[in-house]
C-alpha positions, 0 to 999 in steps of 0.5 A: 500500500502506498504511503503519504509522502506529502500532506497538506493539513488545513492550509490557509493563506491570505494576502495583505492589500491596501484598504480604503485608507492609505495607512490601512491594510486588510488580509484577503483570504486566497487559500483554504482550508485545504487538506490532502495527501500525496502518496508515494509514486503517485501523480496527483493532479490539481485543476481549476480555473485561473485565480482558483488558488493553484499556484498559491497552493503550490508555493505554500506547499514549498513554504514560500510563502509560509501558510498563514495556518495549517501544516505541510508534512513532508514524510511526517515532518512539519515544514512550517515549524522549521527554519534555516538550515534544517528547512533547507535540508528537508527541501532537498527532497521537495523541488518545484518546476515553475510555470515560466521557465525563462523567468525562473532562471538567472539570465546572466548564468550559463546552463551548467551553473543553473543546473548546479545551483541546487547542488551548491545550495545543498552542499552536494559533492565537490566542484568536479563531482558537481560538474559530472552530475550536471552532465548526467542531469542534462543527459537525463532530460535529453540535452547534450552537455557538450552542446548546452552546458555553456549556453545562456537561457536566451539561447534556448528554445522554450522546450529546451529551457523547460528541460533545463528547469527539470534538470535543475529540479532533479539535481538534488535527487528529490523524491517529490516534484511540484509542477506548476503549469509546467507545460502551459508556456510551450507549443503543443508538440513540445508539450507532448515531448516534455510530458513524455519526459516527465512520465519517463522520469517519474517511473525511472526514479519513482517520483511523486508529482503534484501536477498543477494544470488547467489542461484537463485532457493531460490531467485525465491521461497521466494522473492517478487522482485529481483535485478540483479547486475553486476560490482557494478551496478544494471542492472535490478529490478522487480517482481521476476516472471516478471524478471525470465520469461522475463529478459530484460537485456542481463546479466540477461538473461545470469545469469538465463540461467546458472541455467536452463537445457538448455545451449543455449540462444535465441541470445547468448550462454553461451559459447559466454558469457564466451569468452568475457572479464570478469568484469566491463568495465572501463570508463563512459559507460555501465559497461557490454558493453565489454561482451554484444552482443547488445553493440553499440557506445552509450554504450561506451560513456553513462551509461544507466539510469533505464527505465520501461519495464513492470509494476514495472519492470525497466532495465538499458540498452540502447537496452533492450531485 
């Protein structure tokens, strides 16, 4: 039985924004509470529309920034309680591939220095050993060290740059990769190549992926389980075939219907959904209640807890489908 290697427990985060008065600031909730487990050697997909909190979740899992409350358990160790060298030591097994490969690299560094950066930061090997490890990392992602080690980021294509980003993430020999929209900046052909590479690496090195994406087709093809986010909250989580075949949350059904040929739903059309207010509803109730056709008074006063609706399939809804 696979065991959890990364766990989010009641994660919450808020951003401070300037209020009406120049000297005042107020906290705006953008995430939470979110709880889930990432299992050993699992690919867990996180989907949702733009602004649903996917990237905030990814960064909060890395504790950059630290969550406002809640815990991030890496193999049982709470990262939110660690600081300095101890936190850095544990981060060696948890690495991230960012959405924009060009923006995630120092444009004045060569590829060899970019890939070696985690090794230097974690104190891995000597200089000569790191040189050999950089060459191995580049070969692992399909780049020739002789051709690419001395190049600058501006001399790389989008696909090559993303391969370098993956090589850098793998340089510290992590067990878990957080992939934040790692394919969205690439053309379709390059996306397919990078996706094939990621799946080869996942099997070869027995990695666990937290795969964040807006592409439901890709998530449906590679992820063992999928979580659906709306307004910073996780509204449904379950095995990918189960969620795709029979979503139980009204938002999940709307999101999935938007990627199918039909533009109608069993009880609600996409036009109806688009006409409803956009974004997270304020207050203590369900964050989706302003857009939900099934919302009742209970949804306004009480946030729904996760309930099981099928084997390993849970949904946060008072009135699931």
